[in-house]
N, C-alpha and C positions, 0 to 999 in steps of 0.2 A: 327748493335750491339745496343743492349737496354741498357739504362742507369742503373746503380745500384740504385735502389730505395729501401730504407729501409722500411719494412712494420711495421706500428705502430697500436696500437689498442687503441681506445678510449672507455672508460667503463663509462656509465652514470647510476647512481643508483637513483631510484625514489621509496621512501617508500610508498608502497600501499597495501591494503588488496584486496583479491578477495572474493566475497560472491555470493552465488547462490541465486537467488530470481525470483520467477515465472517461472522457467525453463530457465532462462538466467544468465550468469555469469555478475557480475557488479564489477567495480573497485571502491574501497572506498579509497579516498586520505586522508591523514592526514590533520589536521587543518592548516589553513595558506597557503595551496596550491591552486591555481585556479583550478576550476573544471567546465567543461562544463556541465550545468544541462541537465538532460534527461527529456523531456516533454512527455513521453510515459506512458499512464495509464497501470496499472496492469490489465491484462485480467481477472484473477480470481476475483479481487475486483469488476471489471466492470459487469462482468456476475452475480455475487451474488447480486449486487445493482439493476441491472435490474429485476432479478428474483423476489426480495423482493417487489419491487414497482408494478410489474405486479401482483403478488399475492395479494397484498393490494387493487389494483384496482378491482380484481375480487370479493373481499369480499365487498368492498364499494358499487359496482354496483349491489350487490345481486346475481351474477352468481354462487357463492358458499357461503355457510353459515359459514364455519370456516376452520382452519388450517387442520383438519382432512380430509375434502373433497378435499383440494388442494393435499395433500399427497397421497390420493387415485388416483385421476386423473393424477398425475405426476408420479406415481409409486415410490414414495420416502418415506423415514421414516418420521413420524410426528416430531420427534425430530429434524432432519435436517432441515425440513421446518420452524419449530418454531425459530431455531438459525438464519436462513437466514432471516426470517421474521422480526427479531429484527433490521435489518439493516434500516427499515424504520424510525427508532427512532435516527438515526445519526443527529448530528448538520448539518445544511444546508452547512456551510463553509467546513466541512469535506468532505461532499459529492462532493462539487465543487472542492476541492483539489483533490479528486480521479478521478473525470471525466477529469480534466485538466492535470492529471499526476504530480500535484505539491505535492503530498502526500510524506511523508518520504520513501525512497527506501525500508527500512527494514520493512515497516508496512504490514502486511499479513492479510489474510482473518481470520485466527485462532485468531489474536489479537483483531479483531473487534467483533467476535461472542463470545469469552470467557469473560463472565461476564461483558458484556457491561453496563455501567452505563446509567441511564435514562436522568440524567441531562447533558445538553450540556457542561458546563464548566468542569465537571469531565471527560467527554470524550475527551476534547482538552487536559487536564492535562495528562491523561492516555497515549494518543498518543505521547505527548512531552516526557514523562518519558521513554517510550518504545524506542523511537527514540534515545533519549540521551544515554541510556544504551547500545544500539548497535552501538554507535559511528556515527549515521547517521547525527545528528545535535549536535551543542555544546552550543548554547546559546538560551535564549528565543527570542532574536532579530532575530536570524537566523530562529528559530522555526516558528516565526509568518511569515516570508517570504516564508519558504519552504512548510509549512503545510497550512496556511491560507492566 
């Protein structure tokens, strides 16, 4: 004979949002809750950075003369090559954050190539504002740790 065991249900509610980023779903937890940081670089950002710096090296070494020649050799549009090439102007700490996976999770390639300011301080501010608006970071202190 089996004992009479009452079934009980325990419900735990954790407020969170789901966001699709770089082909993966991410959980965005609200402020104040601990979150395990993900230290995986975004593949699209990495690929674009590598391309931009490879193309810059081709021009610097004289293997090609300009962006038009790169576009023809790669069978890409000159507009696309120009936008990606501008990533060579990124502030060094932003590049390092992307390589280390410390960039805001919501930062996308489109954020970087759309109207990228030349001044490094304006780049940092723009990334912080974008990440804050998306709920990715909440304060300048948090921003400095997660981005740079």
